[in-house]
N, CA, C and O of each residue as an XYZ file, in Angstrom:
700
protein
N       0.782     -1.345      0.075
C       0.332      0.253     -0.050
C       0.887      1.273      0.424
O       1.335      1.501      1.547
N       0.799      2.277     -1.105
C       1.447      3.253     -0.864
C       0.941      4.778     -0.944
O      -0.033      5.166     -1.589
N       1.525      5.310     -0.411
C       0.891      6.589     -0.162
C       0.194      7.316     -1.332
O      -0.557      8.290     -1.399
N       0.670      6.567     -2.119
C      -0.272      7.539     -3.453
C      -1.952      6.998     -3.598
O      -2.876      7.428     -4.289
N      -1.869      5.865     -2.618
C      -3.586      5.240     -3.051
C      -4.139      5.933     -2.045
O      -5.347      6.087     -2.223
N      -3.685      6.459     -0.961
C      -4.305      8.077     -0.217
C      -5.176      8.911     -0.957
O      -6.258      9.413     -0.652
N      -4.554      8.958     -1.898
C      -5.157     10.286     -2.617
C      -6.124     10.130     -3.510
O      -6.837     11.060     -3.887
N      -6.243      8.658     -4.009
C      -7.061      8.259     -4.539
C      -8.597      9.107     -3.762
O      -8.670      9.747     -2.713
N      -9.854      8.715     -4.961
C     -11.014      9.366     -4.377
C     -11.691      8.858     -3.274
O     -11.941      9.574     -2.305
N     -12.047      7.555     -3.340
C     -12.693      7.240     -2.118
C     -11.627      7.649     -0.406
O     -11.884      7.898      0.772
N     -10.884      7.558     -0.938
C      -9.959      7.539      0.197
C      -9.756      8.831      0.810
O      -9.667      8.732      2.033
N      -9.675      9.763      0.462
C      -9.348     11.015      0.458
C     -10.969     11.683      0.862
O     -10.964     12.748      1.480
N     -11.786     11.302      0.651
C     -12.994     11.280      0.941
C     -13.109     10.808      2.775
O     -13.912     11.256      3.593
N     -12.243      9.995      2.954
C     -12.754      9.072      4.277
C     -12.041      9.831      5.191
O     -12.553     10.425      6.140
N     -10.819      9.813      4.901
C      -9.506     11.182      5.215
C     -10.504     12.642      6.023
O     -10.532     13.184      7.128
N     -11.173     12.788      4.771
C     -11.745     14.572      5.498
C     -12.487     14.317      6.133
O     -12.655     15.082      7.083
N     -13.407     13.078      6.018
C     -14.601     12.804      6.991
C     -14.103     12.587      8.587
O     -14.532     13.125      9.607
N     -13.050     11.608      8.413
C     -12.240     11.416      9.805
C     -11.747     12.605     10.563
O     -12.010     12.942     11.717
N     -11.106     13.075      9.822
C     -10.503     14.443     10.084
C     -11.894     15.228     10.898
O     -11.995     15.471     12.101
N     -12.745     15.473      9.957
C     -13.686     16.510     10.272
C     -14.416     15.644     11.832
O     -14.867     16.258     12.799
N     -14.382     14.785     11.756
C     -15.307     13.935     12.690
C     -14.111     14.045     14.181
O     -14.457     14.528     15.259
N     -13.046     13.616     13.966
C     -12.107     14.054     15.087
C     -12.156     15.532     16.005
O     -12.465     15.812     17.163
N     -11.721     16.221     14.932
C     -11.610     17.691     15.221
C     -12.832     18.044     16.041
O     -12.790     18.675     17.097
N     -14.076     17.514     15.375
C     -15.629     17.897     16.440
C     -15.617     17.303     17.433
O     -16.249     17.819     18.355
N     -14.886     15.925     17.716
C     -15.105     15.559     18.911
C     -13.824     15.949     19.899
O     -13.766     15.550     21.062
N     -12.748     16.828     19.248
C     -11.919     17.104     20.158
C     -12.656     18.592     21.064
O     -12.667     18.955     22.241
N     -13.079     19.004     20.079
C     -13.856     20.447     20.006
C     -14.882     20.084     21.240
O     -14.719     20.747     22.265
N     -15.714     19.291     21.239
C     -16.948     18.927     22.125
C     -16.070     18.159     23.284
O     -16.387     18.572     24.400
N     -15.407     17.503     23.299
C     -14.469     16.785     24.697
C     -13.797     17.949     25.144
O     -13.995     17.997     26.358
N     -13.073     18.956     24.772
C     -12.357     19.842     25.454
C     -13.150     20.860     25.767
O     -12.764     21.462     26.769
N     -14.419     21.402     25.125
C     -15.023     22.026     25.350
C     -15.069     23.465     24.872
O     -15.811     24.404     25.161
N     -13.990     23.333     24.008
C     -13.504     24.419     23.120
C     -14.661     25.724     22.548
O     -14.517     26.935     22.381
N     -15.780     24.815     22.371
C     -17.140     25.999     21.814
C     -17.189     26.866     23.073
O     -17.386     28.020     22.692
N     -17.123     26.832     24.018
C     -17.252     27.564     24.863
C     -16.089     28.765     25.444
O     -16.164     29.756     26.170
N     -15.039     28.090     24.714
C     -13.759     29.027     25.100
C     -14.042     30.301     24.016
O     -13.848     31.490     24.271
N     -14.618     29.672     22.571
C     -14.698     30.736     22.065
C     -15.529     31.497     22.095
O     -15.548     32.339     21.197
N     -16.681     31.526     23.255
C     -17.688     32.572     22.846
C     -16.721     33.482     24.138
O     -17.246     34.557     24.428
N     -15.836     33.265     24.657
C     -15.355     34.250     25.733
C     -13.716     34.773     24.847
O     -12.802     34.871     25.666
N     -13.433     34.983     23.883
C     -12.584     34.821     23.391
C     -12.859     36.746     23.162
O     -11.921     37.449     23.539
N     -13.718     37.238     22.754
C     -13.785     38.720     22.747
C     -13.646     39.311     23.813
O     -13.135     40.430     23.764
N     -14.048     38.763     25.100
C     -13.669     39.516     26.360
C     -12.144     39.723     26.910
O     -11.585     40.510     27.673
N     -11.784     38.639     26.147
C      -9.730     38.499     26.606
C      -8.865     38.997     25.219
O      -7.733     38.558     25.018
N      -9.404     39.791     24.450
C      -8.866     40.088     23.261
C      -7.779     40.734     23.336
O      -7.030     40.743     22.359
N      -7.355     41.608     24.831
C      -6.193     41.880     25.094
C      -4.800     41.515     25.645
O      -3.623     41.869     25.719
N      -5.833     40.444     26.031
C      -4.632     40.083     27.163
C      -4.380     38.645     26.482
O      -3.654     37.898     27.138
N      -4.761     38.263     25.542
C      -4.637     36.976     25.080
C      -3.277     36.622     24.080
O      -3.500     37.289     23.070
N      -2.503     36.187     23.960
C      -1.341     35.318     23.466
C      -1.820     34.496     21.987
O      -1.946     33.288     21.789
N      -2.067     35.880     20.881
C      -2.707     35.128     19.793
C      -1.773     34.156     19.124
O      -2.255     33.334     18.345
N      -0.327     34.181     19.385
C       0.175     33.801     18.633
C       0.383     32.418     18.751
O       0.602     31.645     17.818
N       0.272     32.042     20.399
C       0.157     30.436     21.269
C      -1.267     30.143     20.851
O      -1.287     28.994     20.409
N      -2.250     30.598     20.813
C      -3.617     30.340     20.804
C      -4.086     30.159     19.381
O      -5.236     29.732     19.282
N      -3.241     30.466     17.929
C      -3.748     30.207     17.148
C      -2.524     28.926     16.286
O      -2.853     28.154     15.385
N      -1.604     29.006     16.697
C      -0.672     27.797     16.460
C      -1.304     26.258     17.336
O      -1.384     25.122     16.871
N      -1.658     26.717     18.638
C      -2.501     25.223     19.426
C      -3.461     24.994     18.345
O      -3.331     23.901     17.795
N      -4.521     25.857     17.843
C      -5.962     25.273     16.730
C      -4.945     24.732     15.705
O      -4.898     23.508     15.579
N      -3.956     25.657     14.801
C      -3.452     24.800     13.996
C      -2.796     23.775     13.745
O      -2.597     23.215     12.667
N      -2.246     23.379     15.396
C      -2.074     22.264     15.391
C      -2.612     21.291     15.661
O      -2.145     20.200     15.333
N      -3.753     21.421     16.339
C      -5.577     20.590     16.135
C      -6.130     20.402     14.809
O      -7.125     19.697     14.639
N      -5.694     20.839     14.113
C      -6.493     20.632     13.000
C      -5.418     19.534     12.009
O      -5.833     18.722     11.183
N      -3.960     19.787     12.368
C      -2.931     19.177     11.322
C      -3.092     17.420     12.222
O      -3.235     16.312     11.705
N      -3.006     17.754     13.489
C      -2.943     16.893     13.910
C      -4.555     15.433     14.014
O      -4.501     14.273     14.421
N      -5.557     16.100     13.545
C      -6.739     15.688     12.901
C      -6.916     15.119     11.903
O      -7.658     14.203     11.549
N      -5.760     16.063     11.189
C      -5.298     15.088      9.553
C      -4.881     13.787      9.555
O      -5.292     12.771      8.994
N      -3.277     14.213     10.880
C      -2.801     12.954     10.686
C      -3.365     11.708     10.832
O      -3.223     10.675     10.177
N      -4.284     12.080     12.172
C      -4.833     11.162     13.225
C      -5.675     10.059     11.641
O      -5.571      8.858     11.391
N      -6.314     10.992     11.029
C      -7.358     10.547      9.911
C      -6.352      9.686      8.429
O      -6.739      8.915      7.550
N      -5.054     10.246      8.713
C      -4.125      9.424      7.763
C      -3.885      7.891      8.336
O      -3.924      6.826      7.718
N      -3.635      8.139      9.662
C      -3.020      7.014     10.207
C      -4.291      5.999     10.354
O      -4.090      4.788     10.259
N      -5.615      6.517     10.589
C      -6.684      5.493     10.644
C      -6.904      4.938      9.343
O      -7.464      3.876      9.072
N      -6.451      5.692      8.652
C      -6.955      4.667      6.476
C      -5.847      4.180      6.482
O      -6.039      2.997      6.200
N      -4.702      4.351      6.637
C      -3.339      3.414      6.721
C      -3.739      2.083      7.179
O      -3.627      1.062      6.501
N      -4.258      2.156      8.481
C      -4.285      1.218      9.544
C      -5.541      0.121      8.552
O      -5.388     -1.070      8.284
N      -6.567      0.886      8.228
C      -7.564      0.283      7.316
C      -7.301     -0.568      6.372
O      -7.844     -1.665      6.236
N      -6.138      0.082      5.422
C      -5.922     -0.284      4.086
C      -4.913     -1.096      4.823
O      -5.523     -2.098      5.196
N      -3.911     -1.151      5.142
C      -3.039     -2.166      5.373
C      -3.778     -3.526      6.141
O      -3.257     -4.608      5.870
N      -4.873     -3.541      7.013
C      -5.648     -4.300      6.995
C      -6.360     -5.372      5.904
O      -6.462     -6.599      5.880
N      -6.725     -4.469      5.166
C      -7.447     -5.090      3.958
C      -6.620     -5.686      3.124
O      -7.055     -6.671      2.527
N      -5.441     -5.311      2.913
C      -4.540     -5.826      2.140
C      -3.859     -7.182      2.457
O      -3.543     -7.977      1.572
N      -3.617     -7.430      4.018
C      -3.184     -8.418      4.618
C      -4.027     -9.568      5.424
O      -3.679    -10.607      5.986
N      -5.304     -8.915      5.229
C      -6.426     -9.734      6.323
C      -6.190    -11.402      6.060
O      -6.407    -12.162      7.004
N      -5.689    -12.011      4.605
C      -5.786    -13.388      4.732
C      -4.411    -14.022      5.524
O      -4.256    -15.242      5.589
N      -3.581    -13.215      6.028
C      -2.417    -13.811      6.542
C      -2.253    -13.133      7.747
O      -1.031    -13.044      7.863
N      -2.840    -12.536      8.834
C      -3.058    -11.547      9.800
C      -2.171    -12.163     10.891
O      -1.230    -11.591     11.442
N      -2.743    -13.816     11.200
C      -1.362    -14.127     12.237
C       0.175    -14.636     12.160
O       0.933    -15.106     13.009
N       0.326    -14.310     10.640
C       2.306    -14.753      9.916
C       2.748    -13.736     10.661
O       1.914    -12.893     10.992
N       4.103    -13.580     11.081
C       4.719    -12.846     11.636
C       5.104    -11.252     10.913
O       5.228    -10.174     11.495
N       5.181    -11.438     10.044
C       5.185    -10.062      9.030
C       4.088     -8.890      9.050
O       4.109     -7.774      8.533
N       3.034     -9.603      9.905
C       2.014     -8.615     10.171
C       2.027     -7.776     11.868
O       1.208     -6.998     12.356
N       3.145     -8.264     12.354
C       3.417     -7.700     13.404
C       3.542     -6.212     13.133
O       2.586     -5.506     13.455
N       4.703     -5.603     12.531
C       4.905     -4.468     12.147
C       3.640     -3.529     12.086
O       3.632     -2.444     12.667
N       2.379     -4.085     11.220
C       1.191     -3.422     11.116
C       0.670     -3.671     12.455
O      -0.100     -2.721     12.593
N       0.623     -4.211     13.299
C       0.100     -4.130     14.420
C       0.400     -3.107     15.202
O      -0.367     -2.532     15.974
N       1.637     -2.855     14.981
C       2.523     -2.195     16.239
C       2.031     -0.841     15.945
O       1.581     -0.065     16.788
N       2.181     -0.561     14.371
C       1.897      0.371     13.730
C       0.475      1.221     13.898
O       0.319      2.406     13.602
N      -0.351      0.473     14.355
C      -1.589      0.447     14.101
C      -1.892      0.831     15.973
O      -2.829      1.583     16.240
N      -1.192      0.359     16.905
C      -0.847      0.582     18.049
C      -0.878      2.222     18.131
O      -1.757      2.902     18.661
N      -0.074      2.532     17.682
C       0.870      3.629     17.656
C      -0.630      4.694     17.135
O      -1.343      5.456     17.787
N      -0.632      4.424     16.182
C      -1.931      5.171     15.530
C      -3.014      5.933     16.733
O      -3.357      7.074     17.045
N      -3.337      4.263     17.236
C      -4.523      4.641     18.599
C      -4.106      5.151     19.741
O      -4.995      5.653     20.428
N      -3.083      5.180     20.139
C      -2.424      5.744     20.944
C      -2.142      7.551     20.825
O      -2.475      8.320     21.726
N      -1.422      8.027     19.435
C      -1.705      9.216     18.895
C      -3.248      9.592     18.936
O      -3.566     10.695     19.380
N      -4.220      8.696     18.480
C      -5.553      9.419     18.899
C      -6.143      9.795     19.922
O      -7.037     10.634     20.033
N      -5.622      9.147     20.720
C      -6.052      9.132     22.077
C      -5.515     10.459     22.909
O      -6.242     11.338     23.371
N      -3.754     10.381     23.008
C      -2.941     11.630     22.996
C      -3.483     12.772     22.968
O      -3.383     13.614     23.861
N      -4.376     12.938     21.476
C      -4.686     14.070     20.446
C      -5.784     14.646     21.274
O      -5.793     15.854     21.514
N      -6.918     13.669     21.822
C      -8.196     13.970     22.453
C      -7.699     14.506     23.801
O      -7.985     15.611     24.263
N      -6.672     13.289     24.549
C      -6.258     14.120     25.660
C      -5.465     15.276     26.080
O      -4.968     15.584     27.164
N      -5.483     15.864     24.863
C      -4.876     17.225     25.094
C      -5.705     18.830     24.842
O      -5.558     19.994     25.213
N      -6.725     17.954     23.893
C      -7.654     18.945     23.583
C      -7.255     19.906     22.486
O      -6.192     19.692     21.904
N      -8.257     21.302     22.028
C      -7.728     22.081     21.384
C      -7.068     22.971     21.502
O      -6.478     23.361     20.494
N      -6.869     23.703     22.810
C      -6.211     24.455     23.099
C      -5.383     24.126     24.320
O      -5.815     24.102     25.473
N      -4.364     23.920     24.006
C      -3.713     23.152     25.338
C      -3.608     24.115     26.811
O      -3.690     23.712     27.971
N      -3.401     25.492     26.315
C      -3.501     26.365     27.211
C      -4.596     26.908     28.106
O      -4.555     27.488     29.191
N      -5.736     26.483     27.194
C      -6.656     27.027     28.000
C      -7.868     26.183     28.264
O      -8.783     26.638     28.951
N      -7.930     24.763     27.665
C      -8.717     24.164     27.864
C      -8.174     22.448     28.186
O      -7.917     21.622     27.311
N      -8.085     22.191     29.943
C      -7.761     20.897     30.505
C      -8.877     20.175     29.721
O      -9.916     20.618     29.231
N      -8.265     18.720     29.751
C      -9.058     17.779     29.767
C      -9.050     16.393     30.323
O      -9.826     16.238     31.267
N      -8.330     15.312     29.948
C      -8.611     14.018     30.235
C      -7.319     13.734     31.425
O      -7.712     13.395     32.541
N      -6.139     13.834     31.258
C      -5.169     13.719     32.156
C      -5.299     14.947     33.239
O      -5.074     14.582     34.393
N      -5.550     16.031     33.113
C      -5.904     16.799     34.242
C      -6.947     16.340     34.885
O      -6.889     16.318     36.114
N      -8.092     15.888     34.232
C      -9.169     15.355     35.524
C      -8.834     14.136     35.959
O      -9.203     13.879     37.105
N      -8.151     13.183     35.293
C      -7.836     12.027     36.096
C      -6.871     12.418     37.715
O      -7.050     12.268     38.924
N      -5.678     13.056     36.680
C      -5.221     13.871     37.966
C      -5.773     14.260     39.167
O      -5.324     14.014     40.287
N      -6.782     14.888     38.879
C      -7.987     15.932     40.040
C      -8.142     14.771     40.861
O      -7.790     14.742     42.040
N      -8.903     13.377     39.969
C      -9.124     12.726     41.265
C      -8.555     12.322     42.180
O      -9.082     11.744     43.131
N      -7.032     12.632     42.008
C      -5.940     12.244     43.108
C      -5.646     13.651     44.111
O      -5.052     13.700     45.188
N      -6.168     14.533     43.481
C      -6.311     16.182     44.058
C      -5.296     16.657     43.883
O      -4.705     17.319     44.736
N      -4.728     16.339     42.336
C      -3.448     17.019     41.977
C      -4.210     18.169     40.482
O      -5.066     17.904     39.638
N      -3.622     19.086     40.669
C      -3.915     20.341     39.936
C      -3.077     20.423     39.207
O      -1.925     20.617     39.596
N      -3.488     20.265     37.540
C      -2.849     20.276     36.875
C      -3.533     20.790     35.387
O      -4.592     20.352     34.938
N      -2.547     21.971     34.639
C      -3.258     22.389     33.242
C      -2.238     22.150     32.057
O      -1.104     22.535     32.343
N      -2.343     21.728     31.079
C      -0.893     21.970     29.967
C      -0.409     23.337     30.409
O       0.816     23.437     30.473
N      -1.131     24.431     30.732
C      -0.460     26.185     30.387
C       0.791     25.854     31.412
O       1.800     26.552     31.322
N       0.711     24.504     32.648
C       1.799     24.784     33.681
C       3.123     24.259     32.733
O       4.256     24.426     33.184
N       2.998     23.850     31.884
C       4.379     23.313     30.883
C       5.151     24.663     30.546
O       4.621     25.766     30.673
N       6.715     24.428     30.016
C       7.147     25.712     29.410
C       6.659     26.556     28.353
O       6.605     27.777     28.495
N       6.303     25.973     27.308
C       5.712     26.831     26.643
C       4.188     26.098     25.979
O       3.916     25.576     24.898
N       3.327     26.400     27.367
C       1.816     26.327     27.390
C       1.199     25.012     26.511
O       0.139     24.982     25.887
N       2.116     24.034     26.652
C       1.739     22.928     26.220
C       1.849     22.580     24.973
O       1.522     21.429     24.687
N       2.321     23.455     23.945
C       2.920     23.023     22.891
C       3.862     22.136     22.473
O       3.959     21.694     21.329
N       4.507     21.896     23.335
C       5.386     20.745     23.200
C       4.740     19.294     23.127
O       5.266     18.361     22.520
N       3.246     19.195     23.986
C       3.083     17.894     24.093
C       2.156     18.129     22.435
O       1.978     17.085     21.808
N       1.773     19.054     21.983
C       1.122     18.930     20.455
C       2.191     18.326     19.654
O       2.015     17.359     18.913
N       3.412     18.988     19.848
C       4.687     18.859     18.593
C       5.223     17.255     18.927
O       5.915     16.620     18.131
N       4.796     16.763     20.171
C       5.207     15.305     20.228
C       4.502     14.114     19.597
O       4.760     12.969     19.226
N       3.528     14.922     19.660
C       2.100     13.892     18.611
C       2.272     14.144     17.637
O       2.090     13.179     16.895
N       2.722     15.508     16.868
C       2.783     15.331     15.344
C       4.085     14.468     15.066
O       3.992     13.537     14.266
N       5.089     14.689     15.583
C       6.256     14.062     15.438
C       5.650     12.459     15.474
O       5.722     11.971     14.346
N       5.138     11.629     16.366
C       4.629     10.829     16.860
C       3.806     10.238     15.704
O       3.891      9.056     15.371
N       3.051     11.089     15.148
C       2.049     10.600     14.388
C       2.489     10.465     12.747
O       1.888      9.851     11.866
N       4.059     11.446     12.621
C       4.534     10.984     11.398
C       5.034     10.177     11.098
O       4.887      9.595     10.024
N       5.958      9.840     12.180
C       6.387      8.881     12.352
C       6.062      7.325     12.510
O       6.769      6.319     12.444
N       4.613      7.556     12.760
C       3.949      6.613     12.655
C       3.303      5.989     10.980
O       2.784      4.903     10.723
N       3.475      6.683     10.445
C       3.001      6.993      8.821
C       4.670      6.558      8.222
O       4.581      5.574      7.488
N       5.447      6.825      8.301
C       6.461      6.561      8.077
C       7.029      4.565      8.725
O       7.728      3.760      8.109
N       6.623      4.467      9.567
C       6.931      2.999     10.274
C       5.673      2.216      9.660
O       5.948      1.019      9.571
N       4.164      2.562      9.132
C       3.619      1.584      7.995
C       4.386      1.465      6.528
O       4.557      0.451      5.852
N       4.743      2.669      6.288
C       5.388      2.552      5.035
C       6.829      1.371      4.951
O       7.032      0.563      4.045
N       7.500      1.548      5.926
C       8.848      0.796      6.073
C       8.224     -0.422      6.211
O       8.597     -1.119      5.268
N       7.186     -1.241      7.169
C       6.646     -2.205      6.891
C       6.107     -2.614      5.713
O       6.428     -3.754      5.379
N       5.402     -2.034      5.008
C       4.940     -2.305      3.192
C       6.088     -2.624      2.651
O       6.139     -3.745      2.147
N       6.998     -1.986      2.609
C       8.132     -2.029      1.905
C       9.046     -3.314      1.807
O       9.548     -3.884      0.838
N       9.080     -3.591      3.345
C       9.464     -4.383      4.099
C       9.091     -5.861      3.264
O       9.881     -6.550      2.618
N       7.821     -6.073      3.468
C       6.741     -6.753      3.046
C       6.703     -7.161      1.646
O       6.452     -8.293      1.231
N       7.004     -6.019      0.897
C       7.046     -6.434     -0.679
C       8.335     -6.948     -1.187
O       8.377     -7.510     -2.281
N       9.240     -6.810     -0.558
C      10.621     -6.825     -0.568
C      11.275     -8.297      0.024
O      12.493     -8.430     -0.093
N      10.659     -9.163      0.519
C      10.524    -10.450      0.811
C       9.296    -11.213      0.013
O       9.542    -12.415      0.112
N       8.587    -11.101     -0.422
C       7.301    -11.201     -1.524
C       8.417    -11.223     -2.543
O       8.638    -12.304     -3.090
N       9.161    -10.158     -2.878
C       9.507    -10.003     -4.812
C      10.541    -11.682     -4.282
O      10.456    -12.664     -5.019
N      11.441    -11.739     -2.952
C      12.784    -12.746     -3.000
C      12.181    -13.621     -3.237
O      12.672    -14.310     -4.131
N      10.755    -14.162     -2.613
C      10.396    -15.291     -2.460
C       9.918    -16.017     -3.712
O       9.945    -17.238     -3.871
N       9.390    -14.927     -4.752
C       9.018    -14.934     -6.238
C      10.469    -15.194     -6.904
O      10.466    -15.959     -7.868
N      11.467    -14.752     -6.580
C      12.972    -14.967     -7.432
C      13.214    -16.282     -6.647
O      13.617    -17.175     -7.393
N      13.113    -16.562     -5.662
C      13.694    -18.088     -5.331
C      12.823    -19.027     -5.768
O      12.920    -20.184     -5.358
N      12.250    -18.804     -6.298
C      11.022    -20.348     -7.197
C      12.035    -20.565     -8.461
O      11.770    -21.398     -9.327
């Protein structure tokens, strides 16, 4: 499965749909829709650069999560007849990392500086107060690490695919 296949007609629509659902779910879970209503009250005190960068990274993470999910599905479809073989373990690891990336994206929320979500809520059960804004650059580093994880996972999917194709080619040449 090559990345070119993602640009074909049905796959592009699936990627856009998954990205929109993921971003909408992220906005709903982090209650970012409430934050937007209060932006006019804090126009002078907001750090617009961090705010817009965080929103842009959220959209980029949504697209990367959609691409990873689509790659997982396409690799499953391509290899479903020999899922128990050892060479599919690579795809299982990549799918696990895609799932972790999707969960972390929802855990960060849209605006990491102003909207705490899953991890702060879990830590709040133990009376630990935490928001992503307590980190050095307002939690943007968490989003950047997540972007790096998802991009690396796309590369990991492709390297597994290329390894499998080379093994199949060597088997055919050996016959």
